[in-house]
N, C-alpha and C positions, 0 to 999 in steps of 0.2 A: 838464496831463495830461488826456487824454480820459476822461470818465465812461463806464465800461463799460456803463452802463444807457442810454446814448444810442445809438439804433440808426443804422445806416449806410444804410438803404434809404429811398428817397423815397416808396415806396408804403406807407401805414400798414397795419399788421396789423389785421384785424377791420374793423368798420364797414360792410362790404358786406351784412351780414345785413339791416340796416335798409333798404338800397336794394332788396334782393331782395323784401322784404315789401311795400314801397310799389309796386314795379313789378308784382308779382303782383296787387295790389289794382286797379291801373290796367287790367291785362289782363282781370280779371274784369268790371269795369265796362264796358270797351269791348265785350267779347264779348256782354254782356247787351244793350247798346244795339243791336248788329248783329242779334242774334236777334229783338229787339222790332220793329225797323223793316224787317228783311228786306234782301235783296240790292239793292233799288232805292236804298236809302239809301247802301249801301256803294259802289255804282258810279255814283252820281249825280255825283260830282266825282272827278277824277283824284287830287286831294290825299288824299281819304279812302281811295282804293284804296292809295296809297303808305303811308298810316298803317297800314293793315291789315298790310302787309308788315313795317313797323317793329316792330309789337307781336307778330305771329304768328311771325316768323322768328327764334325764339330757341331755345337749346339745350333739349332735352327734360329734361336734368338741371339745371333752373334753379337749384335751391338749391345754392349754392356749398359744397362739402364742406370747403374749406380756410379760407375767410375768415370764420369765425364765432367765433373766439376770439383774444384778444390774447396772443400768445406770441412770445418772442424767444429766439434761441440765440446764446450767446457762444462763439465758436470762433476760434482763432488770433488772439485779441485784438480781433476784430470782433463787433459785436452785430447779428445778422441776423434778418430775419423768419423765423419758423419755421412750417411748415405741418403739423407733426405735433403730437400731443397725448398725451404719455405718461400723463396723469392719466385718460385714458379707461379704463385698466385698473384704476383705483381710484375708481369712481364715488362711493363713500361719502366719500372725502377731498375729491373735487371739490365735492360739495354742501356739505360743512362749511366749506370755504374761502369759498364764496359767502355762506353764512349768517353767518360770523363777520367777514368783512372788507368786504363790499360795502355795508353799511348801518350807520350809527351815529347817535346823537343828540347834537347840539351842546349846549354849556352853556346857550344861549338857548332850548333846547327844539326847535329846528328839526332837520330830518332831513338827514343827509348820505348821498348815494348815489354810489358810484363803481364802475365796472367794474374788475375785477382784472386786472392785467397780470403774467404769469408770465415770469420769466427763468430759463432753463436754461443750464448751462455744461458743456462738456466739458473736463476737465483731469485730469491724472494718469491718463489712459486710463479715465475713468469719467464717467458722466452724472450731474449734480447739478441739483436745483432750488435756486437760490441766492437767489431773492427773489420774494415775492408782493406786488406794489405796489398800494396802495390810497390814494387821496387822503383817505380818512376816518380813517386811523390813522398813527401814527408808525412809524419804522423799528423801534424796540424792540418795539412792539406787534405788528408784522408778524412779526418773528422769534419772538416768544413764541407766536404762533398757529401758525406752522410747526412749532415744537418740540412743541406740544400735539397737533396733528393727526397728525404723522408721527414720533411719539416712537420708533417702532421703527427708523426710517431716519435720524433726525436726528443729525448729528455735527458739532461745532464750527461751528455756524452755517449748515450746509448740509444738504440732504436728499439722501441717496444714492438714486438711482432704481433700487434693486436689484430691484424688482418688474417692471421694463420690459424687454421684448425686442422688437426691431424696428428700423426705420430712423427717424432724425430728419433733417429737411432744413433747411438754412439757405440762404436766397435771397441771392444776391450782387448788389449794385448796385441801380439803379432798375429798376422793372418795365418791360419792353419792350412789354407789352400789358396794359392794364387794362380790364376789362369787368365790368358788373353781374352777368352770368350765368355767367362762366367765371372760375375762380380766376386771380389775376394771374400772368402768365408772366414769369419773370426769365431774363436771358440765360444765367446760369450758376447752379449750385447745388452746395453741399456735402452729401453724404450720409454721415452717421455711422451705421454699423451697430452696434447695441447688443444684447448678450446678457446678461440679468440684471444690467443696469446697467453692464456693462463694455464699453468700446469695442473692437470686434474688427476693424473695417475702416473705411477712409475712401475715398470715391469722389468724383470731380469730374465734373459733368454739364454738357453744352453744349446749350442750348435755342435757339440763335441762328437755327435754321431756321424758327422760328415766324413766321407773318406774318398780318396782317389782310387781309380781302378788301376790295376797293374798294367793295363793297356795304354795308360797315359804316357808311360816312358818306354813301352815296348810295343809299338804299333804292329810290328811284324807278327807278333803273337796273335793279334786280332785277325789278321788275314788268314793265318794258319788255322785258327779255331773255326772260322766261318767256312772256309773252302774244304777243310778236311771233314767237316761235319755234314756236308751236303750229300744226300743220297742221290747220286747221279742217275741211278736206274729209274728213279721216279720222275725225272724231268726229261722232256723231249730234247733231242739234239737241235741246236739252234745254229743256223748259218747266217752270215751277214754281220753287219756292224751293230744292229739293234739287238743287243744281248744282255742289257743290264736291267735289274729291278732296283728302283730307288725306294728306300724305306725311311720312315721316321719312327723313332722308338724312344722309350724312357723306362726307367727302373723305379721300383718302390723303395721304401726305407731300408730294405734288406739287401739292396743291390741286385734284385732279381728283375730281369726285363719282363714286364708284364703288359706293356702297351705297345703295339706295333701297328703302323699304318702304311699301306702301299701308296706311295706318291705317284709313281709311274711304273707300271708293271708290264708283264708279257702275257702269257696264257695263264689260265686259272691254276693249273698244277704247279707251274714254276713259281707263281706268286705265293702259293701255300708253302712250298718248300723254303722259299726265302724267309717267310715269317717264322717257320719252325726253327730254322737254323739260327736266326737272330735270337730267339728265346733261349737258345742253348748257351749264350754268352754268360759266364759266371762272374759274379762280383763286379757289377758295373758301378759307375759313379753314384755316390749318394750325397746330396746337398741339403743341408738344413740351414734355414735362414729364419730369423725371428722365432727360433725355437720350433719351427714346423718344417716338415719335408717340403722341398721345392723341386718339383719335377723339371728336369732340364732335357728337352727333346733334342735328340741328335739325328742327323741325316747321313745316310750311308748308301753307296751303290754296291750291289752284288752282281758280278759278271757271270753269266751262264754260257758264254760263248765256247766255241770249239777249242780254242787254245787253252782256255782255263780248264775245260773238261780234261784235256790231254795231260795237263800238269797235275791234276788232283784226283782224277778217277782211279780207284783202286782196282 
């Protein structure tokens, strides 16, 4: 018989928080180096220019809102990754769980630290917290802790989530798109609509229209597409180090870039050319979540300096 606490998704819940922090640190270090050495360093080698795109062409909302906690939803007999967090409505209970279950002292005096994995289950038309799993404590200790913290909601070994109203989502199958900066995208999802702990509706969502851009694995093609597409005759020659236009953009459900905003620009003509060339990017990322298009804004710099002009002007 399958253990219901063994999940059926190939993409682990949580864990991305660490990667986001590390990548953010890399971004900070890289940007500091570029500021220190100036554009001549960045444009001295084509490889460095490509690296600039690798690190700077990332979603503006870099911190993944879904992949920062270990949560699973048991639904229809399957244990699925869950991107909702009902305990956010009970911050005191959340803190107490961490304080009581994440750290302990072993008989030999050493410390045991373990992240807490929460298992939620929908049965009998109600949402329950059925297990708070910690490697530092036994099942009996975990149950006793749940009973102590949630004594108002605790019944026969489970915590009835009567405080929660909202949707909980269970991800079905392996992730079809895994990224450091965007929450994992799964082909399908179950949505359980909860009102004061009671199940009031169940919906099934299809995210199969999601797709990665070719530029995800070939960032050098992005720099080539952008800089080769610039009409250099339309933009004035720029001297000095202030030669970049910073843009935020996103694509529609067909992967067409149709929303562009200048975050930090130069003169009007250069800004217009930057917007025009960004809109030439074909087949950008498309993200569907909960069955709906989710626009993911990306931020990117375009350099119009003399060295770049010399490299790309025809």
